[in-house]
SERO-4910 file (N, C-alpha, C, O; in steps of 0.05 Angstrom, whole numbers):
BEGIN
 pado doro    nc1    nc2    nc3   cac1   cac2   cac3    cc1    cc2    cc3    oc1    oc2    oc3
  Met    A    219   -150    564    240   -161    581    263   -172    564    287   -167    570
  Lys    A    257   -187    542    278   -198    525    294   -176    513    319   -178    510
  Arg    A    281   -154    504    295   -133    491    316   -120    508    337   -113    499
  Ser    A    310   -117    534    329   -104    552    354   -121    556    374   -111    565
  Leu    A    352   -147    551    375   -164    555    394   -165    531    416   -174    533
  Leu    A    384   -155    508    401   -155    484    420   -131    485    411   -108    487
  Leu    A    446   -137    485    466   -116    486    479   -113    459    490   -132    448
  Ala    A    477    -89    448    489    -83    422    481   -104    402    498   -115    387
  Ala    A    455   -111    401    446   -134    385    436   -125    358    425   -103    354
  Val    A    441   -142    339    430   -139    312    423   -167    303    438   -186    307
  Leu    A    401   -169    290    391   -195    281    406   -203    255    405   -188    235
  Leu    A    419   -226    256    434   -236    233    415   -256    218    399   -269    231
  Pro    A    419   -258    192    402   -277    177    403   -305    189    425   -316    194
  Gly    A    380   -317    193    378   -344    202    382   -348    232    379   -371    242
  Leu    A    389   -327    247    392   -330    276    374   -310    290    370   -287    281
  Val    A    362   -318    311    344   -301    327    359   -291    351    372   -307    365
  Ala    A    357   -265    356    369   -252    380    399   -257    381    410   -263    403
  Cys    A    413   -254    359    442   -257    358    454   -229    360    446   -211    346
  Ala    A    475   -226    377    487   -200    381    511   -196    362    527   -214    359
  Ser    A    512   -173    350    533   -166    332    534   -136    328    514   -123    329
  Asn    A    558   -126    323    561    -98    317    559    -94    287    568   -110    271
  Leu    A    547    -71    279    546    -64    251    571    -49    243    582    -34    259
  Ala    A    582    -54    219    605    -40    210    597    -11    202    576     -7    190
  Arg    A    614      8    208    609     36    202    616     41    173    638     34    164
  Val    A    598     54    158    603     62    131    618     89    132    608    107    146
  Thr    A    640     92    118    656    116    122    654    136     99    671    154     97
  Asp    A    635    133     81    632    151     58    620    178     68    595    181     66
  Arg    A    636    196     78    627    221     90    612    239     71    595    255     79
  Gly    A    619    238     45    607    257     26    577    253     21    564    272     12
  Val    A    567    230     27    539    224     21    521    227     46    497    231     43
  Glu    A    532    225     69    516    223     94    496    246     97    473    242    105
  Ser    A    505    270     91    487    293     95    463    293     75    444    307     80
  Arg    A    465    277     54    444    277     34    423    255     38    404    253     23
  Tyr    A    428    237     57    408    215     62    381    226     68    361    215     59
  Val    A    379    247     83    353    258     92    336    266     68    312    263     68
  Asp    A    349    276     46    335    285     22    321    261      8    302    266     -7
  Tyr    A    330    237     13    319    214     -1    302    196     18    293    175     10
  Ala    A    297    205     42    281    190     61    251    194     55    242    217     51
  Gly    A    236    172     56    208    173     51    192    180     76    203    189     96
  Glu    A    166    175     75    149    179     98    155    159    120    164    136    114
  Pro    A    151    166    145    156    148    167    140    122    165    117    122    156
  Ile    A    152    100    173    139     73    173    141     62    201    156     72    218
  Glu    A    126     42    207    125     30    233    147      9    238    156      6    261
  Arg    A    155     -5    217    174    -27    220    187    -35    194    177    -27    172
  Phe    A    209    -50    196    220    -63    172    232    -89    181    240    -93    204
  Thr    A    234   -108    162    245   -134    167    275   -132    163    285   -123    142
  Ala    A    290   -140    182    320   -138    182    332   -165    175    340   -181    193
  Phe    A    334   -171    149    346   -196    141    376   -195    139    390   -214    145
  Asn    A    387   -172    131    415   -170    125    427   -143    134    439   -129    117
  Leu    A    424   -135    159    435   -110    167    465   -112    166    477   -129    179
  Asp    A    478    -95    150    506    -98    145    523    -73    146    546    -73    139
  Gly    A    511    -50    154    527    -26    156    510     -3    167    486     -5    168
  Trp    A    524     18    175    510     41    186    527     66    181    552     63    177
  Ala    A    515     89    183    529    114    180    515    135    197    490    137    195
  Pro    A    530    150    213    516    172    228    509    194    209    524    200    190
  Val    A    486    207    213    478    229    197    478    255    213    486    276    204
  Ser    A    469    253    238    469    275    257    471    264    285    474    240    289
  Arg    A    469    282    305    471    272    332    449    254    341    451    239    360
  Asn    A    426    254    326    404    236    333    393    221    308    370    211    309
  Gln    A    409    218    287    400    204    263    423    186    253    446    194    254
  Leu    A    415    163    243    434    145    230    420    130    208    396    126    209
  Val    A    436    121    189    426    104    167    436     76    173    459     72    179
  Val    A    418     57    170    426     29    171    420     16    144    399     21    132
  Trp    A    439      0    135    436    -14    109    427    -42    114    438    -57    130
  Asn    A    406    -50     99    394    -76    101    399    -90     74    380    -97     60
  Gly    A    424    -93     67    432   -103     41    441    -80     24    440    -57     33
  Pro    A    451    -86      0    463    -65    -17    443    -45    -29    452    -23    -36
  Ala    A    418    -51    -30    399    -32    -43    375    -24    -24    355    -15    -34
  Glu    A    379    -28      2    357    -22     20    369     -9     45    387    -20     58
  Ala    A    360     15     51    370     30     74    347     45     88    326     50     76
  Tyr    A    352     50    114    331     63    130    345     85    147    366     81    157
  Leu    A    331    108    148    340    130    165    326    127    192    301    127    193
  Leu    A    341    123    213    330    120    240    335    145    255    358    155    257
  Lys    A    315    156    267    317    179    285    314    168    314    294    154    320
  Val    A    333    174    331    332    165    359    328    189    377    330    212    369
  Trp    A    321    183    402    317    204    421    343    219    425    365    209    418
  Asp    A    342    244    434    365    261    437    385    253    458    405    266    462
  Asn    A    380    231    472    398    223    494    422    207    483    438    198    499
  Cys    A    425    204    457    446    188    445    470    206    439    475    213    416
  Arg    A    485    213    459    507    233    457    530    224    440    543    241    427
  Asp    A    536    199    439    560    189    426    556    178    398    575    167    386
  Leu    A    533    182    386    527    170    360    546    179    338    555    162    323
  Met    A    553    204    337    570    214    316    599    204    319    614    205    299
  Phe    A    607    194    342    634    186    347    638    156    351    660    147    355
  Ala    A    616    141    350    617    112    355    631     97    332    627    104    309
  Asp    A    645     77    339    657     59    319    638     37    311    640     26    289
  Gly    A    619     31    328    599     10    323    574     15    338    574     27    359
  Val    A    552      5    327    526      7    341    513    -21    339    521    -38    323
  Gly    A    492    -24    354    476    -48    353    447    -40    353    440    -18    362
  Ile    A    430    -57    343    401    -51    342    387    -75    354    391    -98    345
  Thr    A    369    -70    373    353    -92    383    331    -98    362    323    -80    347
  Ser    A    322   -123    361    301   -130    343    286   -154    354    297   -170    370
  Thr    A    262   -157    346    245   -179    354    237   -194    329    224   -183    311
  Thr    A    245   -219    328    239   -237    305    244   -223    278    227   -223    261
  Arg    A    269   -213    276    278   -200    251    263   -175    243    264   -167    220
  Thr    A    249   -163    262    234   -139    256    244   -116    273    246   -119    298
  Val    A    250    -93    260    258    -69    275    234    -51    275    224    -43    254
  Thr    A    225    -43    299    202    -25    302    211      0    318    234      2    327
  Lys    A    192     18    322    197     41    339    199     34    368    206     51    385
  Phe    A    194      9    375    197      0    403    225    -11    408    231    -19    431
  Glu    A    242    -11    388    269    -22    391    288      1    399    280     24    401
  Lys    A    313     -7    403    333     13    412    359     10    396    366    -12    387
  Val    A    373     32    392    400     32    381    419     33    405    417     50    422
  Arg    A    437     14    405    457     13    427    483     26    417    495     17    397
  Val    A    492     46    432    517     60    426    534     59    452    528     74    470
  Gly    A    554     42    452    569     38    477    550     29    499    537      8    496
  Arg    A    550     44    521    532     37    543    505     51    541    487     46    557
  Glu    A    502     68    521    477     82    517    456     65    503    463     49    485
  Ser    A    432     68    511    409     55    498    391     77    487    379     91    503
  Cys    A    389     79    461    376    102    448    350     92    435    351     79    414
  Pro    A    327     98    447    302     89    435    297    101    407    304    124    402
  Ile    A    286     85    389    281     94    362    255    111    362    235    102    373
  Asp    A    257    135    351    234    153    350    220    151    323    195    155    321
  Glu    A    235    146    301    223    147    274    240    129    256    264    128    258
  Ile    A    226    116    237    239     99    217    229    109    190    205    111    185
  Arg    A    248    116    172    241    125    145    257    110    124    282    109    126
  Pro    A    244     97    104    259     84     83    273    104     65    263    126     60
  Ile    A    296     97     55    311    114     37    309    103      9    312     79      4
  Asp    A    304    121    -10    302    113    -38    330    111    -49    341    130    -61
  Val    A    342     88    -46    370     83    -53    374     85    -83    394     95    -92
  Val    A    355     75    -99    357     76   -128    358    105   -138    375    112   -154
  Arg    A    340    122   -128    340    150   -136    365    164   -126    377    181   -141
  Met    A    374    158   -102    398    171    -91    422    164   -109    438    182   -115
  Arg    A    425    139   -116    448    131   -133    446    143   -161    467    151   -172
  Ala    A    422    144   -172    419    156   -198    426    186   -198    439    195   -216
  Asp    A    418    200   -177    425    228   -175    455    232   -171    466    251   -183
  Arg    A    467    215   -156    496    217   -152    511    212   -178    531    225   -184
  Ala    A    502    192   -194    514    186   -219    511    209   -239    529    216   -253
  Ala    A    487    221   -239    482    243   -257    499    267   -249    509    281   -267
  Ala    A    502    272   -224    519    294   -215    549    289   -222    563    308   -230
  Ala    A    558    264   -219    585    258   -227    589    261   -257    610    271   -265
  Asp    A    570    253   -273    571    257   -302    572    286   -309    587    294   -327
  Ala    A    556    302   -296    555    331   -301    582    344   -294    592    362   -308
  Arg    A    595    335   -273    621    346   -265    642    338   -286    659    354   -293
  Arg    A    641    313   -296    660    305   -316    656    320   -342    675    326   -356
  Gly    A    631    326   -349    625    340   -373    633    369   -372    639    382   -392
  Ala    A    633    381   -348    639    409   -344    670    413   -342    679    436   -345
  Ala    A    685    392   -337    714    395   -334    726    401   -361    718    389   -382
  Pro    A    746    419   -362    760    425   -388    776    403   -398    789    406   -420
***
């Protein structure tokens, strides 16, 4: 019952059931590669510092839980506006995001189907190596 009352909510550090929109990350060049760095599905994660998000596909988004921790969330296919949204919210219970929570996009409520942690360290290392290789190949 409490979850249904949270509109576009995201848990902020130190506050329980506080509503806030996440800022959209606009680095388009990396979004399609998040899936390659996603691990096995998990049941939940603790949301201490949700501070950004990026759409990946019509039913997937990445949420950042601080600068070095990210999760790929897959939502049900009813989330039509995910790719075009300026902001989203995530319901949570006591700072925990589970598969029972929802991503709020405008008036849509999109149940979470899967949560996968992203290996941010490996992703950044691969990006740096690719950038170095491009610089080395340039005349």
